[in-house]
N, C-alpha and C positions, 0 to 999 in steps of 0.2 A: 392581377394588375399590381405593379410597382409604382409606386408615386416618388419623383423625384423633388426632394426641396432645393430651392434655389434661393439664393440671397440677392436680394435687389437693393441698393442703395436708394435712400430717399431723396437725396439730392441729385440724383442721376438726369440729366436732362439730354435727350440727343440732340447732337448737331443739326441745327435747320438746315444749313446749308448743305449738307451731306444727305440729308432727308429730300430736299428739294430735287438733287440731281437722282436720287434712287425713284421719285417720285416719276420724273421727269422721262427718264429711261424706261420705265415702266410702261408709261404711256405711250412712248414711242413704237414699243413692241405691238400695239393694239390699233396702231394706224394701219388703214386699208389704202395703200398709195395708188394713184391710178396709173393706169398703163401707158405706155409710149403714146401710142396712137390716140388716146383720149387725152392726153397732156398737147400733143401737138394742135389736136381740132380746137381745144378749149383758149390755146395760145393764139390760133387765128382768129378765134371769135373774138378776142379781147382787143387783137391789134385792128380788127373791122369796125369794131364799135368806136374805137379809139379815134379810127380816122374819120369815120361819120360823124361825130361830136365835135372834132377839130374842124371840120368843113363848115358845119352849120355855125359854130362861133365865127368863122373866118367870114362868112356870109355877113352874118349879124354886125360884124364889127367893119365890115365894109358900107353897108347901110347907114349905121349910125355915123361913121365918118362922113359920108356924103351928106347926111342931115344935118350934121353942124357945120360942114363949109356952106351948104345952102343958106343956113341962118346968119352966118357971118356976113 
């Protein structure tokens, strides 16, 4: 067994920005990306829910507008 002595500087501080990008790229390699079909399906779910919520809000807006006009 051979030991190699290294000389480390006491005042050495790694560049935090470079370390951030190294860590970020390391984590990106671990990501499991969804398939094309799954992405399309989930996109349609988001669009559908958005349309549903938008429709419900439009109905409530119409009801409140009608109520306010009746009160005036």
